[in-house]
C-alpha positions as CSV (number, residue, x, y, z in Angstrom):
1,M,-41.1,-20.5,-19.5
2,A,-39.2,-22.1,-16.2
3,R,-37.5,-19.4,-14.2
4,K,-33.6,-19.5,-13.6
5,L,-33.2,-18.2,-10.3
6,P,-29.8,-18.2,-7.9
7,P,-30.0,-20.1,-4.4
8,F,-32.3,-18.3,-2.4
9,A,-29.9,-18.3,0.8
10,A,-27.1,-17.0,-1.3
11,V,-29.4,-13.9,-2.5
12,R,-30.5,-13.1,1.2
13,A,-26.9,-13.4,2.2
14,F,-25.3,-11.1,-0.6
15,E,-28.1,-8.6,0.0
16,A,-27.6,-8.3,3.7
17,V,-23.8,-7.9,3.5
18,A,-24.3,-5.6,0.6
19,R,-26.1,-3.4,2.9
20,S,-23.9,-3.5,5.8
21,L,-20.7,-4.4,3.9
22,S,-19.7,-6.5,6.9
23,V,-19.9,-10.5,6.8
24,K,-20.3,-10.2,10.8
25,A,-22.9,-7.9,10.5
26,A,-24.9,-9.9,8.1
27,A,-24.4,-13.3,10.2
28,E,-25.7,-11.7,13.3
29,E,-28.5,-10.3,11.2
30,L,-29.3,-14.0,9.3
31,C,-28.5,-16.2,12.6
32,L,-25.7,-17.8,10.8
33,T,-21.8,-18.0,11.2
34,P,-19.7,-15.8,9.3
35,S,-18.0,-18.4,7.5
36,A,-21.6,-19.8,6.1
37,V,-22.5,-16.0,5.1
38,S,-18.9,-16.1,3.2
39,H,-19.4,-19.6,1.6
40,Q,-23.0,-18.8,0.5
41,L,-21.0,-15.2,-1.3
42,R,-19.0,-17.5,-3.3
43,A,-21.9,-19.7,-4.1
44,L,-23.3,-16.8,-5.6
45,E,-20.6,-15.5,-7.4
46,E,-19.8,-19.2,-9.1
47,Y,-23.6,-19.0,-10.1
48,F,-23.0,-15.9,-11.9
49,D,-19.2,-16.5,-12.8
50,T,-18.5,-12.9,-11.8
51,A,-17.3,-10.9,-8.8
52,L,-19.6,-9.4,-6.7
53,F,-17.5,-7.7,-4.1
54,E,-13.6,-6.2,-4.0
55,R,-12.1,-7.7,-1.3
56,R,-9.3,-5.6,0.4
57,G,-7.7,-7.7,3.5
58,N,-11.0,-7.7,6.1
59,R,-12.7,-4.7,4.2
60,L,-15.4,-5.2,1.4
61,S,-16.8,-3.2,-1.3
62,L,-19.3,-3.6,-4.0
63,T,-18.2,-4.2,-7.9
64,L,-20.3,-2.0,-10.2
65,T,-22.2,-5.3,-10.7
66,G,-22.5,-6.2,-7.3
67,R,-24.0,-2.5,-7.0
68,A,-26.6,-3.0,-9.1
69,Y,-27.8,-6.5,-8.1
70,A,-27.7,-5.2,-4.2
71,G,-30.0,-2.1,-6.0
72,K,-32.8,-4.7,-7.1
73,M,-32.4,-7.5,-4.3
74,T,-33.0,-4.8,-1.4
75,T,-36.2,-3.6,-3.6
76,L,-37.5,-7.2,-4.5
77,L,-36.7,-8.6,-0.6
78,D,-38.2,-5.8,1.0
79,A,-41.4,-6.4,-1.1
80,F,-41.5,-9.9,-0.2
81,D,-41.3,-9.4,3.0
82,E,-44.2,-6.8,2.7
83,S,-46.2,-9.0,1.2
84,T,-45.2,-12.0,3.6
85,R,-46.4,-9.9,6.2
86,A,-49.4,-8.7,5.0
87,I,-50.7,-12.4,4.3
88,R,-49.4,-13.3,7.9
89,E,-51.0,-10.5,9.5
90,A,-54.2,-10.6,7.2
91,G,-56.8,-12.0,9.6
92,H,-55.5,-10.1,12.5
93,R,-54.2,-6.7,12.4
94,P,-56.3,-3.2,11.7
95,F,-56.3,-1.8,8.1
96,R,-55.6,1.8,8.4
97,V,-57.3,4.3,6.0
98,L,-56.0,8.0,5.9
99,C,-58.7,10.6,4.6
100,T,-60.0,13.8,5.1
101,P,-62.9,14.3,7.9
102,G,-65.6,15.2,5.4
103,F,-65.1,12.0,3.0
104,A,-65.4,9.9,6.2
105,A,-68.4,11.3,7.6
106,R,-70.1,12.1,4.2
107,W,-69.2,9.2,2.3
108,L,-66.9,6.3,4.1
109,V,-68.5,5.6,7.3
110,P,-72.0,5.3,6.4
111,R,-71.0,2.4,3.9
112,L,-68.5,0.6,6.0
113,D,-70.9,-1.9,7.4
114,R,-71.3,-3.6,4.2
115,L,-67.1,-4.0,3.9
116,R,-66.6,-7.6,4.9
117,F,-63.9,-6.5,7.4
118,G,-65.6,-3.2,8.1
119,N,-65.1,-3.7,11.6
120,R,-61.2,-3.9,11.6
121,V,-60.9,-0.6,9.7
122,R,-59.5,2.0,11.7
123,L,-60.0,5.6,10.1
124,R,-57.6,8.4,10.7
125,V,-58.3,11.8,9.6
126,S,-56.4,14.6,8.0
127,S,-57.3,18.3,8.6
128,G,-55.3,18.9,4.9
129,A,-54.3,17.2,2.0
130,P,-53.5,13.4,3.6
131,S,-50.0,12.6,3.2
132,L,-48.7,10.3,0.6
133,D,-45.7,9.4,2.5
134,F,-46.2,5.7,4.0
135,S,-43.0,5.9,5.8
136,S,-44.6,8.3,8.4
137,N,-48.4,8.4,7.9
138,D,-49.3,5.3,9.7
139,S,-51.6,4.5,7.1
140,D,-52.3,1.1,4.6
141,L,-53.7,3.2,2.0
142,V,-55.1,7.1,1.7
143,I,-58.0,8.6,0.1
144,Q,-56.3,11.5,-1.7
145,W,-58.1,14.5,-3.4
146,A,-57.7,14.4,-7.2
147,D,-55.5,12.1,-9.1
148,A,-52.0,13.5,-8.8
149,P,-49.5,10.6,-9.2
150,V,-46.6,9.9,-6.9
151,A,-43.6,8.2,-7.3
152,G,-43.5,5.1,-5.4
153,V,-47.3,5.3,-5.1
154,V,-50.1,3.7,-6.7
155,T,-52.8,6.1,-7.6
156,E,-56.3,4.8,-8.7
157,P,-58.6,7.5,-10.0
158,L,-61.8,7.1,-7.9
159,M,-64.6,8.7,-7.8
160,Q,-65.7,11.9,-10.5
161,S,-68.7,14.6,-9.8
162,G,-70.1,17.3,-10.8
163,R,-70.9,20.3,-8.8
164,F,-74.1,22.2,-8.2
165,P,-75.2,25.2,-5.7
166,V,-76.9,23.7,-2.5
167,I,-78.3,25.7,0.4
168,S,-80.1,24.9,3.9
169,P,-83.9,24.9,3.3
170,A,-84.4,27.7,6.0
171,L,-82.0,29.8,4.5
172,K,-83.8,29.2,0.9
173,A,-86.8,30.3,2.3
174,A,-85.7,33.2,4.3
175,E,-83.8,34.7,1.1
176,A,-86.8,33.6,-1.6
177,V,-83.8,31.8,-4.0
178,E,-85.9,30.6,-6.3
179,A,-84.0,31.9,-9.9
180,P,-80.0,31.2,-10.8
181,E,-80.0,35.5,-10.9
182,D,-81.1,35.2,-6.9
183,L,-77.4,34.3,-6.2
184,C,-76.0,37.2,-7.0
185,R,-77.6,38.9,-4.0
186,V,-77.2,36.0,-1.4
187,T,-74.1,35.0,0.4
188,L,-71.7,32.7,-1.5
189,I,-69.4,30.2,0.1
190,H,-66.1,29.7,-1.4
191,D,-63.7,26.7,-1.6
192,E,-59.9,27.5,-1.5
193,T,-59.1,24.2,-2.8
194,M,-61.1,24.6,-6.6
195,D,-63.5,27.5,-6.3
196,A,-65.8,27.1,-9.3
197,W,-68.5,29.9,-8.8
198,G,-67.0,31.8,-12.1
199,E,-67.8,28.6,-14.5
200,W,-71.0,27.9,-12.8
201,F,-72.4,31.5,-13.2
202,R,-71.0,31.4,-17.1
203,L,-72.7,27.8,-17.6
204,A,-75.8,29.2,-16.2
205,G,-75.7,32.2,-18.6
206,I,-75.1,34.9,-15.8
207,M,-72.4,37.8,-15.5
208,P,-70.4,36.7,-12.1
209,P,-71.0,38.8,-9.2
210,V,-67.8,40.5,-7.7
211,F,-65.8,38.1,-5.8
212,P,-65.4,37.6,-3.0
213,R,-68.9,37.8,-1.7
214,G,-68.6,35.1,1.6
215,P,-66.4,33.1,3.5
216,E,-63.9,31.2,2.2
217,F,-62.9,27.5,3.5
218,P,-60.1,24.9,2.9
219,N,-61.9,22.7,1.1
220,C,-65.1,21.6,-0.4
221,E,-65.9,19.7,2.9
222,L,-65.9,22.1,5.0
223,A,-68.1,24.8,2.7
224,T,-70.4,22.4,2.4
225,T,-70.7,22.1,6.5
226,A,-71.3,25.8,6.2
227,A,-74.2,26.0,4.2
228,E,-75.5,23.4,6.3
229,R,-75.2,25.7,9.4
230,R,-77.0,28.5,6.8
231,Q,-74.1,30.8,6.5
232,G,-74.5,30.9,2.7
233,V,-74.7,28.7,-0.4
234,S,-72.0,26.6,-1.4
235,L,-70.9,24.9,-4.6
236,A,-70.9,20.9,-3.7
237,Y,-69.9,17.9,-5.2
238,D,-73.0,15.4,-5.9
239,A,-71.1,12.0,-5.4
240,V,-70.7,13.3,-1.8
241,V,-73.8,15.4,-0.6
242,R,-76.0,12.7,-2.1
243,G,-77.2,11.6,1.7
244,T,-76.9,15.0,3.0
245,L,-79.8,15.7,0.2
246,A,-81.6,12.6,0.7
247,E,-81.9,13.7,4.8
248,G,-83.0,17.4,3.9
249,R,-80.4,18.9,5.4
250,L,-79.3,20.8,2.1
251,V,-81.4,21.4,-0.9
252,R,-79.8,21.5,-4.5
253,L,-80.5,24.9,-6.4
254,F,-81.3,24.4,-10.1
255,D,-80.0,21.8,-12.9
256,T,-76.8,23.7,-13.9
257,V,-73.6,21.5,-13.3
258,V,-70.0,22.2,-13.3
259,M,-68.2,19.4,-15.6
260,P,-67.6,16.2,-13.8
261,F,-64.1,15.6,-13.1
262,V,-62.0,13.4,-10.6
263,I,-62.4,14.3,-7.0
264,Y,-60.8,11.7,-5.1
265,S,-58.4,8.5,-5.9
266,V,-57.0,5.6,-3.9
267,A,-53.4,5.3,-3.3
268,Y,-50.9,2.7,-1.5
269,P,-47.6,2.0,-2.0
270,Q,-46.3,-0.1,-4.6
271,T,-44.5,-2.3,-3.0
272,R,-47.8,-3.6,-1.2
273,S,-49.9,-3.7,-4.0
274,A,-50.3,-7.3,-3.6
275,D,-51.4,-7.1,0.1
276,P,-54.9,-9.1,0.2
277,M,-56.6,-6.1,2.1
278,I,-55.3,-3.3,0.2
279,R,-57.0,-5.4,-2.8
280,E,-60.1,-6.0,-1.0
281,F,-60.6,-2.5,0.3
282,S,-59.7,-0.5,-3.1
283,Q,-62.0,-3.2,-4.9
284,W,-64.8,-2.4,-2.4
285,V,-64.2,1.3,-2.8
286,H,-64.4,0.7,-6.5
287,D,-67.4,-0.9,-6.6
288,E,-69.4,1.4,-4.3
289,V,-68.6,4.4,-6.4
290,A,-69.6,2.5,-9.6
291,Q,-72.9,1.3,-8.1
292,E,-73.8,4.7,-7.7
293,G,-72.3,5.8,-11.2
294,D,-69.6,8.3,-9.8
295,A,-66.7,5.9,-11.2
296,A,-63.5,7.9,-12.6
297,P,-62.2,6.5,-15.7
298,S,-59.1,4.7,-14.7
299,R,-55.7,5.8,-16.5
300,H,-54.7,2.0,-16.7
301,A,-58.1,-0.2,-16.9
302,D,-56.2,-3.2,-16.0
303,S,-54.4,-1.4,-12.7
304,L,-57.3,-2.2,-10.6
305,P,-57.1,-4.9,-7.8
306,R,-59.5,-7.9,-9.2
């Protein structure tokens, strides 16, 4: 079905005037004369056969119809501008990814050489939960904890994982940890974000010890690092520590696993969902996670970039 669109020059002039309510200011922004802008406004009103502005002397105000149309046009032109800029700059600009230090070190960095433009990725790390305010976080894409939706942001569930106890080989030998019951007498490291020791002990069929028994850290990444430093036993996410276990810095304890749930998601501005670098990076991390069997179920299967 053919689109029925008004003249683009007229729409652009209307949107500029609607933002400033000044023909002169819009003319300066668009590098046109005020009379040319006024001509475009009249052309658009003739196209719609309705008034978009109320004119009282030299003062302009939007009609109800004009106000509704202006809001939609500003959003569409902003998205058009971002998409155009993304395509023009895609071959030159760096791609900025914001995530936590642990995710960057344990999962992302070891795989970046498999991304086609991995040498242009500029990592920014956050000491707390990464900000999803893209107007201020200086990032193109965020790897965030869990998958809580945010207005104006596309959130794609990325990775799910179960949890199990991990310990440094030296501490395991020193404490003679051989059975689940042995965890009742060693130092347990706790995670402020989502401490699951009580659930793990119940799944293992053991009465949980009195908590807290050991140090408490703001997130699972710091808790895992503390376990590497022989400070106790932590509950680690399989998808995150697989490389650490393979290198022998930590060893897994026992078969009991806390049931998997979404631990990371990909987030980016809704207005930039067509950005080619965002689409390629997002698809790449989804593919990497899927190859390792850790893919999180998508809320909307057709929402992932292809």
